[in-house]
Structures are given as C-alpha cells and as structure tokens.
N, C-alpha and C positions, 0 to 999 in steps of 0.2 A: 655312762660315759658323759661326763659333764664337760662343759666348756670352761676354760680358765676365766673367761668373762663372756657371759652370754652375748650373742651378737644381734643387735637390733637395728639394722640400718636399712631395712626393707622399705623401699619407696612404694607404698601402696597407692598406685595411680588410680584415682577414683574416676569412674565414668559417670559420675552423678550428673543429672540434668542441670544444664546451666554452667557446668564446669568449663575450664579453658580448653579441654580436649575431650571429645566424646570417644574415649578410648575404645569402648566396647564396639564401636562401629568400624574400627580399623581392622585390617587383615590380621594384625598381631592379636588384637583383642578377640577376634573370632576364633583364632587358633587356640588361645588360652581357654576360652569357654568350651570349645569342643573337647579339649584335653581333659577338662574337669569332668565332663560327662562320661568320658571313656574310663576314667580311673575309678568311677563309682562301682567298685566291686569287680572291675574287669582288668585292672592293671596287673601285670605279672612282675613280681619283684624278683629280679635276678641279681643276687649279690648286693645286699644292703650296704651302702657306703659307710665306711667306718671313719668317723671324724678324727680319730687318732692317727689315721693314715694320710691325712691331708692337712694343708696349711690354711690358716686364716690370716689374711693380710689387711691392714688398715689402709686408709687413703694416703698415708705418708710412706707407704711401702715398708712399714715395720711389720715383721713377722710376729704373729700372736701364737701360732701353733706351728710346729715343724712341718715343712712341705711334704707332699706325697712324692713317691717315686714315679715319675712319668713313664718309666719303662716297665712298671709292674704289669703282670698278666691281667687282662681284663676279661670278664665273663662275657659269653656271647649273648646276643639278643638284647631286648630293651633293659634299661637299668633305671634304678632309682638313685638319685644323687642327693647328698646332703649339701647345704649351703656352704659349709666349711670346705667342702671339696672343690667347689666351683667359683666362689667369690675370692679370687686371688689375682694378683698382678704379676706374678713371677712365671708366667707361662708364655708359650710361643704359638704361632699358627699350627705348627706341627703337632704340638700337644693337643690342641683342640681337635684336629683331624683324627688323632689316635684315640682320643677319649670318648668321642661321641659318634654314634652310628650314622647320624645324618647332620650335615652342615650346609647352611645356605650363606652365600656371600651377600652383603648389603653395604650400601654407602651411607655415610652420615652427611650432615650439612657442612661439615668441616673436612679437613684433610686427613680423614681417618678411614681405614678399611674395616668393615665389620664382618664378623663371623657369627651367625645365629644358629642356635641349637635348641632342641626341645628340652624342657626341664620339668621333671616330676620329682618331688622330694618324698613322696609317700602317698598313702591312701587314707590317712586320718583326716579328720575335719580341719585340723590345723596345718595340714600340708599345702604345698603350692603346686600348681600345674600351669604351665605356660611356656614362655620362651626366654632364653638368656642370650645376650649378645655381647661379644667382646669386640672392642674397637682398638685397632693397632695403628701406630704411627708408621712413618716410612722406615723406621729402624726395627720394626716388628716388636715393639714394646707396647704392652697394654696401657692405654691412657684412660679408658672408660669402660665400665661394665654396666649393663642395663638388664633389668628383669621386668618383664610384663607377664603378669600371672593372675590367677584367681585363687581364692582360698575360702574356706568356710568360717575361719576364725583367725585373724591376723595377730592375736595377742602374743603368741609364743615367739614368732619371728621378730616382731617389733621389739619385744623385750630383749631378745638375744642381740640384735643389732645395736640397740641403744648402749648396752654395756660394752660391746666390742669396739664400737666406733665413736662413742661419746656423743651420739645424736641428741639434740635438744628439741622438744616439742614446741611448735609455734602455732598460734591460732590460725585457722583456715576455714574457708567456707566449703561445705559439701563433704568434708572428710577430715582426716587427721594428718598433719604435716610435721615431718621431722627433718632437721637440717644439721649438718656438720659444717662449720665455717673455718676457713684458714685465712688469717689476716683480715678478718671481717667479711670475707666473701664466701658464700655457700659453695661447697665443693661436692657434697653428697646430699641427696634429696630422697626422702621417703614419703610417699603419700598413700593413705589407706582410706577407702570410701566404700559404702554399700553399693552393690551392683544396682543398675537402674531397674532391673527386673529380678526378683528373688522368687524362686520356686522351691517347693518341698522336694521335688523330684531330683534336684541337683543341689544338695546342701553344701557341697564343696565349692560352689561358685557364688557365695553370698557377698563376697567382697572382691573388688578389683585391687590389684597390687602393682605398684611401679617402684622400682629401685634404680637409682643411678649413683654409682660410685666413680669419682674422678681422682686422678693423681693430684696431690696437694698443690703443685705448682699451677694447676689449672691453665696450662698452656693453650688448650683448645677450648676452654670455657665450658659452661653448661650446655647441654643440648637444648633445642628449642622447647621440647616437652618439659624438661626440668625447670628452665627459666620461666616458662608460663606458670608453672605451679608456684614458684617463688613470688612472682609478681602478683598473682591472684591473692596469695596470702597477705602481701603488703597492702594491696588495695582494699582488703577487708577492713582496714582501719584499726586493726587490733594489735599491731606491732610495727 
C-alpha cells in the first residue's frame, strides 16, 4: 500500500537541552513518553488503519488521497491510526468524537478550540506514540493540526511528509527542522531531535517529534511552539 507521494511533514519537536521548549517536561511530552513505553510489546492492534480508506490533505486544502467515510463502522477498543487517516483538514468536531475513544478539549493562544486525542501509529521502531490535536475556528473548520510524539526512528515519517507537503529542510540547532512556506511565510513546521534521555529499555522513544500543519492563509498564524522553532533556526545564523 504505497502513497502517491510519501508524506513527510512531521514536526519532530526536539526536547534537546538548550532548545526553545523543553517539550519532554510538559504534560504532553510526558503523555507521549508514557505511551511509547506502553506500546513496547503491549499495544493491542484492533483494525489496522488502511491508508486507502482515508484522505491525505495538504496545507492548501488540496486532497492528495480520497477521504475516508466518516460514517464507516469502527472497531471497538484501542486503535492504531495511520497518519494518512488523521492528518486532514476536511473533518468536524463530530468526526473527532466519533473516531477516537478519548477526546480532551484544549485552548490555544489564539481564537481556536482544540480537541486532543491519543495517537499510536503502530508498534514498530519507526512508528509514533503521543497526542494529536485538531484546532477549530468559530465555524468548526480545522485551521491547525499538531502532533507531539516520540519515535525510535523518524526517517520514514519525515520522508513521507516531505514528499506529500513539499517540506524543505533548514539548518537548526539540536535537531532537524523542516518547513513549508506560503508567500514566504512558514505555514507548516516539523522538528526532529534526539530525546534528552535515551534508554535501551524504550527504543521507541529515542526521538521527540513535533508536527504543526496550518491552513495556507495562516489566518491564525503559527503557534508559539512552532514560531519558537522557526526563530531558533534563524538565530542559528545558518539561514
């Protein structure tokens, strides 16, 4: 099951020491790390997500793969989701409530309402475990998608998102930064960095991952997290 264009727009948010955000100390970071420990041989895969059943949408709202049927029957219990299934802008709050067994409401620093859900893409070393947050405007349209997660090897997801979203690598300190720009302004950010503490007991958590996708118009701007990563890259003096 190949992607028409592999998708590599994962923002691997590094919690490297000295970075703009010590992500691993936040509640979201702790949740992601705990999730990684649980999936090490313990996650139950109920109904592997089929990428052909779901849509991949870029930051301009252009469909790359036909969307999934939001009314399709869902298997009970915990699920493993593919990124193709969840990185999409054509959904509603009702879709999120129907699709995920646990949803938390969060507020952003802008006029957006967030819905945060657990995200596990599998149990392989290249899979992700963490949280995914959809941010809706007053008209219940998705304006921003964020992923905070951990992985043992970010290579696969980074390559997929690069091809799907056209992300370009930029020099950065403490990790690897990928950006998609619209009219010269970053709209999508991906940052990958080694975890501050790496142990052999949890190989799935060797890297911290941050992904932020925004609508191309950037009506609400980048989040503070994403903006800090961009500014840190610029201040490195390498671009």
